C-alpha positions in Angstrom: -362.6 -126.8 -29.2 -359.7 -124.7 -29.3 -356.7 -125.4 -31.6 -353.3 -125.9 -30.0 -349.7 -125.0 -31.1 -348.0 -127.7 -32.9 -345.1 -127.3 -30.5 -347.2 -128.0 -27.5 -347.2 -131.7 -28.6 -343.4 -131.9 -29.2 -341.6 -134.9 -27.5 -337.8 -135.1 -27.7 -336.2 -138.3 -26.4 -332.5 -138.8 -26.7 -330.7 -142.0 -25.9 -327.4 -143.7 -26.3 -327.3 -146.9 -28.7 -326.6 -149.8 -26.6 -324.8 -153.1 -27.9 -327.9 -155.1 -27.3 -329.9 -152.8 -29.7 -327.4 -153.6 -32.6 -328.1 -155.9 -35.5 -325.3 -158.0 -37.3 -324.1 -154.9 -39.2 -323.5 -153.1 -35.9 -326.2 -150.6 -36.6 -329.2 -149.9 -34.6 -332.0 -152.5 -35.3 -334.8 -151.1 -37.3 -337.4 -152.6 -34.9 -335.7 -151.0 -32.0 -336.1 -147.7 -33.7 -339.7 -148.5 -34.6 -340.6 -148.8 -31.0 -338.8 -145.6 -30.1 -341.0 -143.8 -32.8 -344.1 -145.3 -31.6 -343.4 -144.4 -28.1 -342.6 -140.7 -28.8 -345.6 -140.5 -31.2 -348.0 -142.0 -28.5 -346.8 -139.2 -26.1 -347.2 -136.4 -28.7 -350.8 -137.7 -29.4 -351.9 -137.9 -25.7 -350.2 -134.5 -25.0 -352.1 -132.9 -27.8 -355.5 -134.6 -27.1 -355.1 -134.8 -23.2 -356.8 -138.1 -23.1 -355.8 -141.3 -21.2 -355.5 -143.4 -24.2 -354.6 -142.9 -27.8 -354.1 -145.9 -30.3 -351.9 -146.2 -33.3 -354.1 -146.3 -36.3 -351.5 -146.3 -39.0 -347.9 -146.1 -39.6 -347.8 -144.3 -43.2 -343.9 -144.9 -43.6 -340.7 -145.1 -41.8 -337.9 -144.1 -44.0 -334.5 -145.1 -42.9 -332.1 -142.6 -44.4 -328.7 -143.7 -42.9 -327.5 -146.2 -40.4 -327.3 -145.3 -36.7 -324.0 -146.6 -35.2 -323.1 -147.6 -31.6 -321.0 -144.6 -31.4 -324.0 -142.4 -31.9 -326.9 -140.9 -29.7 -330.3 -141.3 -31.2 -332.8 -138.4 -30.8 -336.5 -138.9 -31.7 -338.6 -135.9 -31.9 -342.2 -136.0 -32.6 -345.2 -133.6 -32.7 -348.7 -133.5 -34.1 -348.7 -131.9 -37.6 -352.4 -132.4 -38.8 -355.7 -133.5 -37.3 -359.0 -134.8 -38.5 -362.0 -134.9 -36.3 -360.6 -137.8 -34.1 -357.3 -138.6 -35.6 -353.9 -137.0 -35.3 -350.9 -137.1 -37.8 -347.7 -137.2 -35.9 -344.4 -136.6 -37.6 -341.2 -138.1 -36.3 -337.6 -137.2 -37.2 -334.7 -139.2 -36.0 -331.2 -137.3 -35.5 -328.2 -139.3 -35.1 -325.3 -137.6 -33.5 -321.8 -139.0 -33.5 -320.8 -138.6 -29.9 -317.2 -138.1 -30.7 -317.3 -135.7 -33.5 -320.7 -133.9 -32.8 -321.9 -134.6 -36.4 -325.6 -134.6 -36.6 -327.5 -136.1 -39.4 -331.2 -137.1 -40.2 -331.2 -140.7 -39.8 -335.0 -141.4 -40.5 -338.3 -139.9 -40.8 -341.8 -141.2 -40.1 -345.6 -140.3 -40.2 -347.9 -142.2 -37.7 -351.7 -141.5 -37.2 -353.2 -141.9 -33.8 -356.9 -141.9 -32.6 -357.9 -140.4 -29.3 -360.3 -142.5 -27.2 -362.6 -141.5 -24.3 -363.5 -143.5 -21.3 -365.9 -145.7 -23.3 -363.0 -146.7 -25.7 -364.7 -144.8 -28.5 -363.0 -142.1 -30.6 -363.3 -138.5 -29.2 -362.8 -135.1 -31.0 -359.3 -133.6 -31.0 -358.1 -130.0 -31.2 -357.0 -128.5 -34.4 -353.3 -127.5 -35.0 -351.7 -124.1 -35.2 -348.3 -124.3 -36.9 -345.6 -121.7 -36.3 -342.2 -122.7 -37.7 -341.6 -123.2 -41.5 -341.2 -127.0 -40.6 -344.5 -127.1 -38.9 -346.2 -125.0 -41.6 -344.9 -127.2 -44.4 -346.0 -130.5 -42.7 -349.4 -128.9 -41.9 -349.9 -127.7 -45.3 -349.2 -131.0 -47.0 -351.1 -133.0 -44.3 -354.5 -133.1 -46.0 -352.9 -134.7 -49.1 -351.3 -137.3 -46.9 -354.6 -137.9 -45.0 -356.2 -138.6 -48.4 -353.6 -141.1 -49.4 -354.0 -142.7 -46.0 -357.7 -143.0 -46.6 -357.4 -144.6 -49.9 -354.7 -146.9 -48.7 -356.9 -148.0 -45.9 -359.8 -148.7 -48.4 -357.4 -150.9 -50.5 -356.2 -152.8 -47.5 -359.8 -153.5 -46.6 -360.3 -154.8 -50.2 -357.1 -156.9 -49.9 -358.2 -158.5 -46.6 -361.3 -159.9 -48.5 -359.1 -162.0 -50.5 -356.7 -163.1 -47.9 -357.3 -166.8 -46.6 -357.6 -167.6 -42.9 -357.0 -171.3 -43.6 -354.1 -173.1 -42.0 -351.4 -174.1 -44.5 -352.0 -177.8 -43.8 -355.9 -177.2 -44.4 -355.1 -176.1 -48.0 -356.0 -178.7 -50.8 
């Protein structure tokens, strides 16, 4: 399978911040931004793997760096930065732009992992990545370390799940 350029999976989605998307601090709800991140990352994963379905395997982190106001536009940019055999790491950056002044700032960053699925709903192999820009090269070169941390965290989550009760609160004694 031939590797693809990182930029081939790039998705850029810009929108205005609507009043219905604001929390009680008059900034964009974190959950609204999380949906935007997952939407963009899904398209990047599908664009890279060229399959009908990709599923979110994990969200490593979403780091909210500064608030996004109603006077801002919000731009979510995502692209595949690293791949395993069937998984793809997608980096998302969120740029808030004050529409009145033109000031742009990084409002959030996130890493999500997706798995490409075939017609039988089983994971399928995905192409590798060829980074070109300095940003792409940095993210690619640090991707293996993040993948190892993800694997460790998943193992710990499975261990934790073994200790979590499924009993209903009223059944406890």
